[in-house]
C-alpha positions as CSV (number, residue, x, y, z in Angstrom):
1,M,-20.2,76.9,149.9
2,R,-22.7,79.7,149.5
3,P,-22.1,82.0,146.5
4,L,-20.9,85.6,147.3
5,L,-23.6,88.2,146.9
6,P,-22.6,90.7,144.2
7,G,-22.0,93.9,146.1
8,P,-21.1,97.1,144.2
9,G,-17.3,96.5,144.3
10,L,-17.7,92.9,143.1
11,R,-20.0,94.0,140.3
12,R,-17.4,96.5,139.1
13,R,-14.7,93.9,139.1
14,A,-16.9,91.4,137.3
15,H,-17.6,94.0,134.6
16,R,-13.9,94.6,134.1
17,A,-13.2,90.9,133.9
18,A,-15.8,90.2,131.2
19,P,-14.3,89.3,127.8
20,P,-15.2,91.5,124.8
21,A,-18.5,90.5,123.3
22,R,-18.5,88.5,120.2
23,G,-19.3,90.4,117.0
24,R,-18.0,90.7,113.5
25,A,-14.3,90.1,113.2
26,R,-12.2,93.3,113.7
27,H,-8.9,93.9,112.1
28,I,-6.0,93.7,114.7
29,A,-2.9,95.4,113.2
30,P,-0.4,93.9,115.6
31,L,-1.3,90.4,114.4
32,D,-0.4,91.4,110.9
33,G,2.9,92.6,112.3
34,L,3.5,89.3,114.0
35,R,2.9,87.6,110.6
36,G,5.5,89.9,109.1
37,C,8.0,89.1,111.8
38,A,7.3,85.3,111.3
39,V,7.8,85.3,107.6
40,L,11.0,87.4,107.9
41,A,12.4,84.9,110.4
42,V,11.7,82.0,108.0
43,L,13.3,83.9,105.1
44,L,16.4,84.5,107.1
45,F,16.5,80.9,108.4
46,H,16.3,79.5,104.9
47,A,19.1,81.9,103.8
48,G,21.3,80.6,106.6
49,H,21.3,83.7,108.8
50,L,18.9,82.9,111.7
51,G,19.3,79.5,113.3
52,G,15.9,79.5,115.0
53,G,14.0,81.3,112.3
54,F,12.1,78.1,111.5
55,L,10.1,78.8,114.7
56,G,8.3,81.5,112.6
57,V,6.2,78.7,111.1
58,D,5.1,77.8,114.7
59,L,3.9,81.4,115.1
60,F,2.0,81.1,111.8
61,F,0.2,78.0,113.1
62,V,-0.8,79.6,116.4
63,L,-2.1,82.7,114.5
64,S,-4.1,80.5,112.2
65,G,-5.7,78.6,115.0
66,F,-6.6,81.8,116.8
67,L,-8.0,83.7,113.8
68,I,-9.9,80.8,112.4
69,T,-11.5,79.8,115.7
70,G,-12.4,83.4,116.4
71,L,-14.2,83.6,113.1
72,L,-16.0,80.3,113.6
73,L,-17.1,81.2,117.2
74,G,-18.1,84.7,116.1
75,E,-20.4,83.2,113.3
76,T,-21.9,80.8,115.9
77,A,-22.6,83.7,118.2
78,R,-24.3,85.7,115.5
79,R,-26.2,83.0,113.6
80,G,-26.4,80.1,116.0
81,R,-24.4,77.8,113.6
82,V,-21.4,77.7,111.2
83,D,-21.9,77.6,107.5
84,L,-19.2,75.1,106.8
85,A,-19.5,75.2,103.0
86,A,-19.1,79.0,103.0
87,F,-16.2,78.8,105.4
88,W,-14.3,76.3,103.2
89,G,-15.2,78.3,100.2
90,R,-13.6,81.5,101.7
91,R,-10.5,79.5,102.7
92,A,-10.2,78.2,99.2
93,R,-10.6,81.6,97.6
94,R,-8.0,83.0,100.0
95,L,-5.3,80.4,99.6
96,L,-5.7,78.2,96.6
97,P,-5.3,80.7,93.7
98,A,-1.9,81.9,94.7
99,L,-0.8,78.4,95.5
100,T,-1.9,77.2,92.1
101,V,-0.1,80.0,90.3
102,M,3.1,79.6,92.3
103,G,3.1,75.8,91.8
104,T,2.5,76.0,88.0
105,T,5.1,78.7,87.5
106,T,7.6,76.9,89.7
107,L,7.3,73.7,87.7
108,L,7.9,75.6,84.4
109,L,10.8,77.6,85.9
110,T,12.4,74.4,87.3
111,W,12.1,72.8,83.9
112,T,13.9,75.8,82.4
113,L,16.4,76.7,85.1
114,G,16.7,73.7,87.5
115,T,18.8,70.6,87.5
116,P,17.3,67.3,86.3
117,A,17.2,66.0,89.9
118,L,15.3,69.2,91.1
119,L,12.8,68.8,88.2
120,G,12.2,65.1,88.9
121,F,11.5,65.7,92.6
122,A,9.2,68.6,91.7
123,L,7.1,66.4,89.4
124,D,6.9,63.7,92.0
125,D,5.8,66.1,94.8
126,A,3.4,68.3,92.8
127,P,0.3,65.9,93.0
128,W,0.8,65.7,96.8
129,V,1.0,69.5,96.9
130,A,-2.3,69.6,95.0
131,A,-3.9,67.1,97.4
132,Q,-2.7,69.2,100.4
133,A,-0.9,66.2,101.8
134,V,2.7,66.8,100.9
135,N,3.8,66.7,104.5
136,W,2.7,63.0,104.8
137,H,4.3,62.3,101.4
138,F,7.7,63.5,102.8
139,V,7.1,61.6,106.0
140,T,6.2,58.3,104.4
141,E,9.0,58.6,101.8
142,Q,11.5,59.4,104.6
143,I,12.5,62.7,102.9
144,G,14.2,64.4,105.8
145,Y,13.3,68.0,106.2
146,W,16.6,69.0,107.7
147,N,18.8,67.3,105.1
148,A,16.8,67.0,101.9
149,S,14.8,70.1,101.6
150,G,17.5,71.7,99.4
151,T,16.5,69.2,96.7
152,R,12.8,70.0,96.7
153,V,11.3,73.3,95.4
154,F,8.0,72.4,97.2
155,A,9.7,71.4,100.5
156,H,8.3,74.5,102.4
157,L,4.7,73.6,101.5
158,W,4.5,70.9,104.2
159,S,3.2,73.7,106.6
160,I,0.5,74.8,104.2
161,A,-0.7,71.1,104.1
162,V,-0.8,71.0,107.9
163,E,-2.9,74.1,107.9
164,W,-5.3,72.8,105.3
165,Q,-5.8,69.6,107.2
166,F,-6.6,71.6,110.3
167,Y,-9.1,73.7,108.3
168,A,-10.8,70.5,107.1
169,A,-11.2,69.0,110.6
170,W,-11.4,71.7,113.3
171,P,-14.4,73.7,111.9
172,L,-16.4,70.5,112.2
173,V,-15.5,70.3,115.8
174,V,-16.4,73.9,116.5
175,A,-19.6,73.6,114.5
176,L,-20.7,70.7,116.7
177,A,-19.3,71.7,120.1
178,G,-19.7,75.4,119.9
179,R,-23.4,75.6,119.6
180,G,-25.7,76.5,122.5
181,R,-25.0,77.4,126.0
182,G,-21.5,76.7,127.2
183,G,-20.3,76.1,123.6
184,E,-17.1,78.2,123.9
185,R,-16.2,76.3,127.1
186,R,-16.6,73.0,125.3
187,V,-14.4,74.2,122.5
188,A,-11.8,75.4,125.0
189,V,-11.8,72.0,126.7
190,L,-11.5,70.2,123.4
191,A,-8.7,72.5,122.2
192,S,-6.8,71.9,125.5
193,A,-7.2,68.2,125.4
194,G,-6.2,68.0,121.7
195,A,-3.1,70.1,122.4
196,L,-2.0,67.8,125.2
197,V,-2.5,64.7,123.1
198,S,-0.5,66.3,120.4
199,L,2.3,67.2,122.8
200,L,2.4,63.6,124.0
201,L,2.8,62.4,120.4
202,M,5.6,64.9,119.9
203,L,7.4,63.7,123.1
204,R,7.0,60.1,121.9
205,L,8.1,60.6,118.3
206,G,10.6,63.5,118.8
207,D,13.5,61.4,120.0
208,A,14.1,59.7,116.7
209,V,17.3,60.2,114.8
210,D,15.4,61.8,112.0
211,T,12.8,64.2,113.5
212,T,10.9,64.8,110.2
213,R,8.0,62.7,111.5
214,A,7.6,64.8,114.6
215,Y,8.3,68.1,112.8
216,E,6.0,67.7,109.8
217,G,3.2,65.4,111.2
218,T,-0.2,67.1,111.4
219,D,-0.8,65.3,114.7
220,T,2.5,66.3,116.3
221,R,2.2,69.9,115.2
222,A,-1.5,70.3,116.0
223,F,-0.8,71.7,119.5
224,A,0.3,75.0,117.9
225,L,-2.9,75.4,116.1
226,L,-5.0,74.2,119.0
227,L,-3.3,76.6,121.5
228,G,-4.1,79.4,119.1
229,A,-7.7,78.1,119.0
230,L,-7.8,78.0,122.8
231,A,-6.7,81.6,123.1
232,A,-9.7,82.6,121.0
233,T,-12.3,81.2,123.3
234,S,-14.2,83.2,125.9
235,P,-12.7,81.5,129.0
236,V,-9.2,82.6,128.0
237,R,-10.3,85.9,126.7
238,G,-12.0,86.5,130.1
239,L,-8.8,85.7,131.9
240,I,-6.7,88.0,129.7
241,A,-9.3,90.8,130.2
242,R,-8.6,90.7,133.9
243,V,-4.9,91.5,133.4
244,P,-4.3,95.2,134.3
245,G,-3.3,97.3,131.3
246,R,0.3,98.1,132.4
247,L,1.0,94.5,133.3
248,A,-0.5,93.4,129.9
249,G,1.8,95.8,128.1
250,A,4.9,94.7,130.0
251,A,4.0,91.0,129.5
252,S,3.6,91.6,125.8
253,A,7.0,93.3,125.6
254,V,8.7,90.5,127.5
255,L,7.1,87.8,125.3
256,V,8.2,89.7,122.1
257,C,11.8,89.8,123.4
258,G,11.6,86.2,124.5
259,L,10.5,85.0,121.1
260,A,13.1,87.1,119.4
261,A,15.8,85.6,121.7
262,A,14.5,82.0,120.9
263,W,14.7,82.6,117.2
264,A,18.2,84.1,117.5
265,L,19.7,81.5,119.9
266,T,18.0,78.2,118.7
267,E,20.3,76.2,116.5
268,G,18.0,74.1,114.3
269,Q,16.8,70.6,115.1
270,H,19.6,69.9,117.5
271,A,18.5,72.6,120.0
272,P,18.2,70.9,123.4
273,G,14.7,70.0,124.3
274,L,13.2,71.3,121.0
275,F,11.1,68.1,120.5
276,Q,10.8,67.4,124.2
277,G,8.5,70.3,125.0
278,G,10.5,73.2,123.6
279,L,8.2,73.7,120.6
280,F,5.2,73.4,122.8
281,A,6.5,76.1,125.2
282,H,7.2,78.3,122.1
283,S,3.7,77.8,120.9
284,L,2.3,78.6,124.3
285,A,4.2,81.8,124.5
286,C,3.0,82.8,121.0
287,A,-0.6,82.1,122.0
288,L,-0.3,84.2,125.2
289,L,1.2,87.1,123.2
290,I,-1.5,86.9,120.6
291,A,-4.2,86.9,123.2
292,L,-2.7,89.9,125.0
293,L,-2.3,91.8,121.7
294,A,-5.8,91.1,120.6
295,T,-7.2,92.4,123.9
296,A,-5.0,95.5,124.2
297,P,-3.5,96.3,120.7
298,D,-2.8,99.9,121.6
299,R,0.0,99.2,124.1
300,R,3.6,99.9,123.1
301,A,4.4,96.4,121.8
302,G,1.1,96.4,119.8
303,R,1.9,99.8,118.3
304,I,5.4,98.7,117.2
305,L,4.1,95.5,115.7
306,G,1.2,97.3,114.1
307,S,3.4,99.9,112.5
308,T,3.7,100.2,108.8
309,L,6.7,98.1,107.9
310,P,5.8,94.9,109.9
311,R,2.1,95.3,109.0
312,R,2.8,95.6,105.3
313,L,5.2,92.6,105.4
314,G,2.5,90.6,107.2
315,E,-0.1,91.4,104.5
316,L,2.3,89.9,102.0
317,S,3.4,87.0,104.2
318,Y,1.4,84.2,102.5
319,S,2.6,85.0,99.0
320,L,6.1,85.7,100.3
321,Y,6.2,82.4,102.0
322,L,5.0,80.6,98.9
323,W,7.6,82.2,96.6
324,H,10.7,82.5,98.6
325,W,11.9,78.9,98.6
326,P,11.6,78.2,94.9
327,V,13.4,81.6,94.3
328,Y,16.2,80.5,96.8
329,L,16.7,77.2,95.0
330,L,16.4,78.4,91.4
331,L,18.7,81.5,92.0
332,P,21.7,80.1,93.8
333,A,24.8,82.2,94.5
334,E,26.3,80.9,91.2
335,V,23.5,82.4,89.2
336,L,23.3,85.7,91.1
337,G,27.0,86.1,91.2
338,V,27.1,87.0,94.8
339,G,26.9,85.1,98.1
340,G,26.2,85.9,101.8
341,W,24.0,88.8,102.7
342,G,24.2,90.2,99.1
343,R,22.6,87.0,97.7
344,T,20.0,87.0,100.5
345,A,19.1,90.6,99.8
346,L,18.7,89.9,96.1
347,A,16.7,86.7,96.7
348,I,14.4,88.4,99.1
349,A,13.9,91.3,96.7
350,V,12.9,88.8,93.9
351,S,10.6,87.0,96.3
352,L,9.0,90.3,97.4
353,G,8.4,91.3,93.8
354,A,6.7,87.9,93.0
355,A,4.6,88.2,96.2
356,V,3.4,91.7,95.3
357,L,2.4,90.6,91.8
358,S,0.6,87.6,93.2
359,K,-1.3,89.7,95.7
360,I,-2.3,92.4,93.2
361,L,-3.0,90.1,90.2
362,V,-4.3,86.9,91.8
363,E,-5.1,87.0,95.6
364,D,-7.0,90.3,95.9
365,P,-9.1,90.0,92.8
366,V,-10.3,86.5,93.8
367,R,-10.7,87.4,97.4
368,F,-12.7,90.5,96.8
369,R,-14.7,89.2,93.9
370,A,-13.4,91.1,90.9
371,P,-15.7,90.8,87.9
372,W,-13.5,88.2,86.2
373,A,-13.2,86.2,89.4
374,A,-16.9,86.0,90.3
375,G,-19.9,84.1,88.9
376,R,-19.7,82.4,85.6
377,Q,-16.5,84.2,84.6
378,G,-14.9,83.1,87.9
379,L,-15.8,79.4,87.1
380,V,-14.3,79.7,83.6
381,A,-11.1,81.3,85.2
382,L,-10.9,78.5,87.8
383,T,-11.4,75.8,85.1
384,A,-8.7,77.4,83.0
385,A,-6.2,77.7,85.9
386,V,-6.7,74.0,86.9
387,A,-6.3,72.9,83.2
388,V,-3.1,74.9,82.9
389,A,-1.7,73.5,86.2
390,V,-2.6,69.9,85.3
391,G,-1.3,70.4,81.7
392,A,2.0,71.8,83.0
393,W,2.5,68.8,85.3
394,A,1.5,66.3,82.6
395,L,3.5,67.9,79.7
396,V,6.8,68.8,81.4
397,P,9.0,65.8,80.4
398,Q,10.5,63.6,83.1
399,P,14.2,64.4,83.2
400,D,16.8,61.9,82.2
401,P,18.4,60.8,85.4
402,G,21.7,60.4,83.6
403,A,21.8,63.9,82.2
404,G,24.9,65.8,83.0
405,T,26.9,62.7,84.1
406,V,29.9,61.0,82.5
407,D,29.8,57.5,81.0
408,V,32.8,55.9,82.6
409,E,32.7,52.9,80.2
410,R,33.1,55.3,77.2
411,L,36.0,57.0,78.9
412,K,37.8,53.7,79.3
413,T,37.4,52.8,75.6
414,S,38.4,56.2,74.3
């Protein structure tokens, strides 16, 4: 078939359909708002108020895949290659300091406030947290996410481990496949193929009695990250750019309402079809929404999501996610003296306070190279932080498994 000659009308349509040119990453406020909504959903789910709030983690995965792939492809377009060492260094500065501080503080607080069982599990899990492999530790030890997370102060860090494992592998793929002419198309093909393989693994493993393997496995959850990565490539961006503005705005609004309905109506792991394509469909909807918002952030849905409250919550989302679960376990209703929504409000307030302190005192100084966090002083601070973390883990005594129990034999003789 002969190609169409580009007449004036066709040239205008082709110009409108062209995806935005690659350049330096721009800040997209609605995506911060999406992060804020996701972390709020998780907080409410863990407090027992939102049955499908765990799907917020899925949205985090898709956002991570989209943003990281966009950064990697943007660097490839500017420089012709990806500086992998610099990329991993930026990820480490962004994520590890807050995680180290939270982990060390949580160990000490669990020693002081927690039960012997809670402390014992925390000491067992901490090395796996440090190795960014705690999800596989839970899977291999058959520690069910849905029925045993209430005994583990680090249970929520399985998702951080999945993201780190993605950060270790996917940049290598983009660095190799994304170079040269047609690089973004190759990355799109690989992301699509990887997402489909991941879906097949979820379908195969998701019908088990205990779904922890399907829920926490890096391979079975990779489709969320890879669908986000796919949405960041030029073929998808080009398709999204062709959507008329009003239709894009209406589609964004429908997707936001659909995700909110899914979070409100889904009832945990027993939701019909969750592990038989439901999670994949949710991730696909998230990826489409993110792509639409990134292309046209000034539509109504984008303006609402990019407004002050959800955006500020999104800026705190990482630290808030890190801190909320230890706070929930170490400050139960018996300690707070109030249950229900009152206890939830107090626990979220404490988590917010810890997140703000973490951001101001740890995350931002390291991320933006404060004098004490850069150069030789930064190396000294890093060494000291690692020494404190390892020392806390080594010096906190293993709890007596019999502490707090009653010796039945002594009762018989008394």
